[in-house]
C-alpha positions in Angstrom: -109.2 151.4 11.2 -108.7 154.1 8.6 -106.7 153.3 5.4 -106.6 156.1 2.9 -102.8 156.4 2.9 -101.2 156.6 -0.5 -101.9 158.5 -3.7 -104.2 157.0 -6.3 -102.4 156.5 -9.6 -104.5 156.7 -12.7 -103.3 156.7 -16.3 -104.1 160.4 -16.4 -104.2 162.4 -13.2 -105.8 165.9 -13.1 -105.1 168.8 -10.7 -108.4 167.9 -9.1 -107.2 164.4 -8.3 -104.0 165.8 -6.8 -106.1 168.0 -4.5 -108.3 165.0 -3.5 -105.2 162.9 -2.8 -103.7 165.7 -0.8 -106.8 166.1 1.3 -106.9 162.3 1.9 -103.2 162.3 2.9 -103.9 165.2 5.4 -106.8 163.2 6.9 -104.6 160.1 7.1 -101.8 162.0 8.8 -104.2 163.5 11.3 -105.7 160.1 12.1 -102.3 158.5 12.5 -101.0 161.2 14.8 -104.1 161.6 17.0 -106.0 158.4 17.0 -103.2 155.8 17.0 -101.4 157.7 19.8 -104.6 158.1 21.8 -105.6 154.5 21.5 -102.1 153.2 22.4 -102.1 155.3 25.5 -105.5 154.0 26.4 -104.5 150.4 25.9 -101.5 150.9 28.1 -103.6 152.6 30.8 -106.1 149.7 30.8 -103.3 147.0 30.7 -104.4 145.7 27.3 -101.7 143.6 25.6 -100.8 145.1 22.3 -98.0 145.4 19.8 -96.6 148.9 19.4 -97.5 150.3 16.0 -95.5 153.0 14.2 -97.9 154.2 11.6 -96.4 155.5 8.3 -95.4 159.1 8.4 -96.5 161.0 5.3 -95.3 164.4 6.6 -92.5 164.8 3.9 -95.1 164.3 1.1 -97.5 166.8 2.7 -94.8 169.4 3.2 -93.7 169.0 -0.5 -97.2 169.9 -1.6 -98.6 172.1 1.1 -95.9 173.8 3.1 -96.2 177.6 3.2 -92.9 178.0 5.0 -90.8 175.9 2.6 -92.6 177.0 -0.6 -94.6 173.8 -1.3 -96.1 173.1 -4.7 -99.4 174.7 -3.9 -97.7 177.9 -2.7 -95.6 178.0 -5.8 -98.6 177.5 -8.1 -100.5 180.2 -6.2 -97.6 182.6 -6.4 -97.1 182.0 -10.2 -100.8 182.3 -11.0 -101.1 185.9 -9.7 
């Protein structure tokens, strides 16, 4: 089980830490959408008793920072730094 969901919160956060947290969130989102769904399908196919899991969806946070279509924070910073 992978658990890197959630931003680290230090007394002082740098841009570098924001980028690390963003990368971790992207990995967590990928894991949740691919691995959880695949494993649940496999359990159902094999008849394994399980409780359905709805993993947290961090898509809104990822879009706020990284969306190119909706002018996310990284896109705005890139645009303003030219």
